[in-house]
C-alpha positions in Angstrom: 0.0 0.0 0.0 1.3 3.5 -0.9 1.4 5.7 2.2 -0.4 9.0 1.6 0.1 11.4 4.4 -2.1 14.3 5.4 -0.7 16.8 8.0 -3.3 18.9 9.8 -1.8 22.1 11.2 -4.2 23.1 13.9 -5.0 19.5 14.6 -6.7 20.4 17.9 -9.3 22.4 16.0 -12.9 21.6 16.8 -13.9 20.6 13.3 -10.9 18.3 12.6 -12.9 15.1 13.4 -15.3 15.9 10.5 -12.4 15.6 8.2 -11.1 12.4 9.7 -14.6 10.8 9.7 -14.9 11.6 5.9 -11.5 10.1 5.3 -12.6 6.8 7.1 -15.5 6.5 4.6 -13.2 6.8 1.5 -13.0 3.4 -0.1 -10.7 4.3 -3.0 -7.4 2.3 -3.2 -5.5 5.6 -3.4 -6.6 7.2 -0.2 -5.1 9.0 2.8 -3.4 6.3 5.0 -1.9 8.5 7.6 -3.2 11.6 9.4 -0.7 13.5 11.5 -2.2 16.1 14.0 -0.1 19.1 15.1 -1.2 21.9 17.4 0.4 24.4 19.8 -2.2 23.7 22.4 -1.6 20.4 24.2 -5.0 20.2 25.8 -6.9 20.7 22.5 -4.6 18.4 20.6 -5.0 15.6 23.2 -8.8 16.0 23.2 -9.3 15.9 19.5 -6.9 12.9 19.3 -9.3 11.1 21.7 -12.2 12.0 19.4 -10.6 10.8 16.1 -9.3 7.6 17.8 -12.9 6.9 18.8 -14.1 7.5 15.3 -11.3 5.1 14.1 -12.5 2.4 16.6 -16.1 2.7 15.3 -15.2 2.7 11.7 -16.7 -0.1 9.6 -13.6 -1.9 8.4 -15.6 -4.4 6.5 -17.2 -1.8 4.3 -14.4 0.8 4.2 -11.1 -1.0 5.1 -8.7 0.1 7.8 -9.1 3.7 8.9 -6.1 6.2 8.4 -3.4 5.8 11.0 -3.4 8.6 13.5 -0.1 10.3 14.5 0.1 13.1 17.1 3.0 15.5 17.4 4.1 18.7 19.0 6.7 19.3 16.2 5.4 21.1 13.2 8.4 19.8 11.2 7.6 16.3 12.1 4.1 16.8 11.0 5.1 18.3 7.6 7.9 16.0 6.8 6.8 13.9 3.8 3.3 15.1 3.7 1.3 14.8 0.5 -1.3 17.1 1.7 -1.3 19.9 4.3 -4.5 21.3 5.9 -3.9 24.7 7.6 -6.6 25.3 10.2 -4.8 27.6 12.6 -6.2 30.3 14.9 -3.4 32.6 16.0 -4.3 34.0 19.4 -6.9 31.3 20.0 -10.5 32.1 20.9 -9.4 34.9 23.2 -8.1 36.6 20.1 -11.4 36.1 18.3 -13.2 37.6 21.3 -10.9 40.7 21.0 -11.5 40.9 17.2 -15.2 41.2 18.0 -15.1 43.3 21.1 -12.7 46.1 20.0 -14.9 46.7 16.9 -18.2 46.7 19.0 -16.6 49.1 21.4 -16.2 51.5 18.5 -19.8 51.0 17.3 -18.8 48.8 14.4 -19.6 45.2 13.3 -17.8 42.7 15.5 -17.1 39.7 13.4 -14.0 37.5 13.0 -13.6 37.5 9.2 -15.6 40.5 8.1 -14.8 44.2 8.8 -12.2 45.3 11.3 -12.2 42.0 13.1 -11.2 40.2 10.0 -8.4 42.7 9.4 -7.0 42.2 12.9 -7.2 38.4 12.5 -5.4 38.6 9.2 -2.7 40.9 10.4 -1.5 38.5 13.2 -2.1 35.3 11.1 -0.3 36.2 8.0 3.3 36.0 9.5 2.5 32.5 10.9 0.9 31.4 7.6 4.0 32.5 5.7 6.3 30.6 8.1 4.1 27.5 7.6 4.3 28.1 3.7 8.2 28.3 3.9 8.3 25.1 6.0 6.1 23.3 3.6 8.3 24.4 0.7 11.4 23.0 2.5 10.0 19.7 4.0 7.1 18.8 1.6 7.7 20.7 -1.7 5.3 18.5 -3.6 2.5 18.8 -1.1 -0.8 20.5 -1.8 -1.8 23.0 0.9 -5.5 23.3 1.6 -6.1 26.5 3.6 -9.1 26.6 6.0 -7.6 29.4 8.1 -9.7 32.7 8.1 -9.9 35.1 6.7 -9.5 32.5 3.9 -9.0 34.6 0.9 -6.5 36.9 2.5 -4.5 34.2 4.0 -4.5 32.1 0.9 -3.3 35.0 -1.2 -0.5 35.7 1.3 0.6 32.1 1.2 0.5 31.9 -2.6 3.5 34.3 -2.7 5.5 31.4 -1.4 3.6 28.4 -2.7 2.1 29.6 -5.9 -0.8 27.5 -7.2 -0.1 24.7 -4.7 -2.2 26.5 -2.0 -5.9 26.5 -2.3 -8.4 28.1 0.0 -11.7 26.4 0.7 -14.9 27.4 2.6 -18.2 25.5 3.0 -20.4 28.6 2.7 -20.7 28.8 -1.1 -21.5 25.1 -1.5 -24.0 25.3 1.3 -25.8 28.2 -0.4 -25.8 26.4 -3.8 -27.0 23.1 -2.2 -29.9 24.9 -0.5 -30.9 26.6 -3.7 -30.8 23.3 -5.6 -32.8 21.6 -2.9 -35.5 24.3 -3.0 -35.8 23.6 -6.7 -36.1 19.8 -6.0 -32.8 18.9 -7.3 -29.5 17.5 -6.0 -26.4 19.8 -6.4 -24.9 17.3 -8.6 -27.6 18.1 -11.3 -26.5 21.7 -11.4 -23.9 24.0 -12.9 -23.1 26.8 -10.5 -22.3 30.3 -11.4 -20.9 31.9 -8.2 -18.2 34.5 -7.8 -16.7 37.1 -5.4 -14.3 36.9 -2.5 -14.4 34.6 0.5 -17.5 35.5 2.6 -18.3 38.1 0.0 -19.9 36.4 -3.1 -23.1 35.8 -5.0 -24.9 32.9 -6.7 -25.8 34.3 -10.1 -27.1 31.2 -11.9 -28.0 27.7 -11.2 -28.2 25.8 -14.5 -30.1 22.5 -14.8 -30.4 20.7 -18.2 -29.0 23.8 -19.9 -31.6 26.2 -18.3 -30.9 28.8 -15.6 -33.4 27.9 -12.9 -32.5 30.6 -10.4 -35.2 33.1 -11.8 -37.8 30.3 -11.2 -36.7 30.0 -7.6 -36.7 33.7 -7.0 -40.2 33.9 -8.4 -41.6 31.1 -6.3 -42.7 32.3 -2.9 -43.2 28.8 -1.4 -39.9 27.5 -2.6 -38.0 30.6 -1.6 -39.4 31.1 1.9 -37.6 28.2 3.7 -34.2 29.2 2.3 -31.8 30.3 5.0 -30.7 33.2 2.8 -34.4 34.4 2.5 -34.7 34.3 6.3 -31.5 36.5 6.5 -32.1 39.0 3.6 -35.8 38.8 2.8 -37.2 37.7 -0.5 -37.6 41.2 -1.9 -33.9 41.9 -1.6 -33.0 38.6 -3.4 -35.3 39.6 -6.2 -33.9 43.0 -6.5 -30.5 41.6 -6.8 -31.5 38.8 -9.1 -28.9 36.8 -7.2 -28.6 35.1 -3.8 -25.8 36.6 -1.7 -23.5 34.6 0.6 -24.9 34.7 4.1 -22.0 36.9 5.3 -23.2 39.7 3.1 -25.8 40.5 5.7 -23.1 42.5 7.6 -23.0 44.8 4.6 -26.6 44.8 3.4 -28.2 44.8 6.9 -25.5 46.7 8.8 -28.0 48.5 11.1 -29.8 45.2 12.0 -26.4 43.5 12.6 -25.3 46.3 14.9 -28.6 46.1 16.8 -28.1 42.4 17.1 -24.7 42.7 18.9 -26.3 42.4 22.4 -25.1 40.1 25.0 -22.4 37.5 24.3 -20.6 37.6 21.0 -20.3 34.5 18.8 -16.6 34.3 19.9 -17.5 34.5 23.6 -20.2 31.7 23.1 -17.6 29.4 21.3 -14.8 30.2 23.9 -17.0 29.2 26.7 -18.5 26.2 24.9 -15.2 24.8 23.8 -13.4 25.5 27.1 -16.0 23.2 28.7 -16.0 20.7 25.9 -12.2 20.2 25.8 -12.0 19.7 29.5 -14.5 16.8 29.1 -12.8 15.0 26.2 -11.7 11.8 28.0 -11.0 8.8 26.0 -14.2 6.9 26.9 -16.6 9.8 26.3 -14.8 12.1 23.8 -16.9 11.2 20.8 -20.3 11.6 22.3 -19.3 14.8 24.1 -17.9 16.3 20.8 -20.9 15.3 18.8 -23.3 17.0 21.3 -21.3 20.2 21.2 -21.1 20.1 17.4 -25.0 20.0 17.2 -25.3 23.0 19.5 -22.6 24.9 17.5 -24.3 24.2 14.1 -27.8 25.0 15.4 -26.8 28.4 16.7 -24.8 29.5 13.7 -26.0 32.9 12.4 -29.1 32.7 14.6 -29.3 36.4 15.1 -29.2 37.0 11.4 -31.9 34.4 10.7 -34.2 36.0 13.2 -36.3 34.7 16.1 -38.3 31.5 15.2 -36.2 30.7 12.1 -34.5 27.5 12.7 -31.9 26.0 10.5 -33.1 23.2 8.2 -32.3 19.7 9.3 -30.2 19.2 6.2 -28.0 22.1 7.1 -27.2 20.6 10.5 -25.7 17.4 9.0 -22.0 17.6 8.2 -20.8 17.4 4.6 -19.7 20.9 3.8 -16.3 21.6 5.2 -15.0 18.0 5.1 -16.9 17.2 1.9 -15.2 19.9 0.0 -11.8 18.9 1.4 -12.1 15.2 0.5 -13.4 15.9 -3.0 -10.6 18.3 -3.6 -7.9 15.9 -2.5 -9.5 13.1 -4.4 -9.5 15.1 -7.6 -5.9 16.3 -7.2 -4.5 13.0 -6.2 -6.3 10.5 -8.5 -7.8 12.5 -11.3 -11.4 12.2 -10.1 -12.9 15.2 -12.0 -14.7 17.7 -9.7 -16.2 21.1 -9.9 -15.7 23.0 -6.6 -15.9 26.6 -5.5 -12.4 27.5 -4.4 -10.3 30.4 -3.4 -7.5 30.6 -6.1 -5.5 33.3 -7.9 -7.8 34.2 -10.7 -8.4 37.8 -10.0 -8.5 38.8 -13.7 -11.7 36.9 -14.1 -13.4 39.5 -11.8 -11.5 42.6 -13.0 -8.8 42.4 -10.3 -5.1 41.9 -10.5 -4.3 38.4 -11.9 -2.6 37.2 -8.7 -5.6 38.3 -6.5 -7.3 35.4 -4.8 -11.0 35.2 -5.6 -13.7 32.6 -4.8 -15.0 31.0 -8.1 -16.0 27.6 -9.4 -13.1 25.5 -10.6 -12.6 22.3 -12.5 -10.1 20.1 -10.7 -8.5 16.9 -11.9 -5.1 15.3 -11.4 -2.7 18.0 -10.4 -4.6 20.9 -12.2 -7.1 23.5 -11.0 -8.8 25.5 -13.8 -11.2 28.5 -12.8 -14.4 28.4 -14.8 -16.1 31.3 -16.5 -18.5 33.2 -14.3 -21.0 36.0 -14.9 -19.1 39.4 -14.8 -19.5 41.4 -11.7 -21.1 44.8 -12.3 -22.2 47.9 -10.4 -22.2 47.7 -6.6 -21.1 44.0 -6.5 -17.9 44.8 -8.5 -17.3 47.9 -6.4 -17.6 46.1 -3.1 -15.3 43.3 -4.2 -12.7 45.8 -5.5 -12.8 47.7 -2.3 -12.5 44.7 0.0 -9.7 43.2 -2.1 -7.8 46.5 -1.8 -8.2 46.2 2.0 -6.9 42.6 1.9 -3.8 43.7 0.0 -3.1 46.5 2.4 -3.4 44.1 5.3 -1.0 41.7 3.6 1.5 44.5 3.0 1.2 45.6 6.6 1.7 42.1 8.0 4.7 41.3 5.7 6.5 44.7 6.2 5.4 45.8 9.7 3.9 49.0 8.2 1.5 50.5 10.7 0.6 53.0 7.9 -0.6 50.2 5.6 -2.6 48.7 8.5 -4.3 52.0 9.4 -5.1 52.4 5.6 -6.6 48.9 5.6 -8.9 49.7 8.5 -9.8 53.1 7.1 -10.7 51.9 3.7 -12.9 49.0 4.7 -16.6 49.7 3.9 -17.6 48.6 7.5 -15.4 51.3 9.0 -17.1 54.6 8.9 -14.4 57.0 10.1 -10.7 57.5 9.3 -10.2 58.7 12.8 -11.8 55.5 14.1 -9.4 53.5 12.0 -6.3 54.9 13.7 -7.9 54.1 17.2 -8.8 50.6 16.0 -5.3 49.7 15.2 -4.1 51.1 18.6 -6.8 49.2 20.5 -6.2 45.9 18.6 -2.5 46.2 19.3 -3.2 46.7 23.0 -5.7 43.8 23.2 -3.8 41.2 21.1 -0.1 40.7 21.8 0.4 38.6 18.7 -0.9 41.5 16.5 1.2 44.0 18.3 4.3 41.9 17.6 3.8 42.4 13.9 4.7 46.1 14.3 7.0 46.1 17.3 10.2 47.9 16.4 8.9 48.9 12.9 7.1 51.8 11.4 
């Protein structure tokens, strides 16, 4: 048997067992045989190792064969050495950093969110240096590996890493495929029946067309009150707005389109505070005998509360959206296509900026055809008007943040905050940078001793 190694950097992450469970169900002869978990947090690493070992013990060997061997290490170089695939799922500063991302913004009367707005900039600034160090280590220890980046803000981090790894780093997110799957389901179809026309940036994109048997069926969906009503995006944005757009926006666009409502919803604990407290309790209980059942219960609660404020009171998530298959499904399909030529069409974060009127090396989120060793972005509807303007503005902010994180330029960082559409004052931008540096030591270290 050929050993195929997957290194998961951030192996103590809460969603890592989803990936491992998907790997256990892969029956192809050319499959991942070894999974190596690495994390800087020993408690989280040990807890997730208990969960994945329990998944391995319960795996149906008769149906699927032996599950991937599990290795656990506190050495990133050991994890990377000889890897064929590398998953980057790191959170620099931990959940305490996420809480600061949200709370500093809220204190200034702005949207407090970890990937969008000022919180996303702060998260990116402290993460980029670590992501670049990882990229350089991969280049030295596993030069033929494909790096799959889950780390948020995914588009920004993938673009920064591509300066070192080129096309061998791909960003993935489950939001676009979740949107497309819900739209297809509302039309009475499986996603596999559809051609998807989706474009934008990570957490900032739109479904423009959904073609079935050569016909764009999205207009039919938008015109059908009964089919449209249960859609999660309808609950967030309202049917009238979807019809005005003639498109369905990614759920994260509610921070832009419904800014006033999002601000009003920032009462009580933030999402980061909820997850910090939930996960602290969870990881403390991940003992070998009970790790899997504990983790599964916490996962159900986590999924059911996702974007609850945006959906509104009384709007529960559809049962289908509470079942796993997004994050880990995209990862497995991507690896399968790259490693063994199983053709796939996936929405990925890749350097295809020219397709959206951006610099060619800008990372955007578009459907791609993937087969053995190649990723080809597919044509999409051109972005026009406010959609194009918003994408251009946010991408300019991404690139300023990358400049700031790679050069230590506080000026570039302040410009990034000031030019983001969710920051409403240049004076506030300067204060944001000061307050984030004070609240998050890893972010302050980016600028210490530099201008």
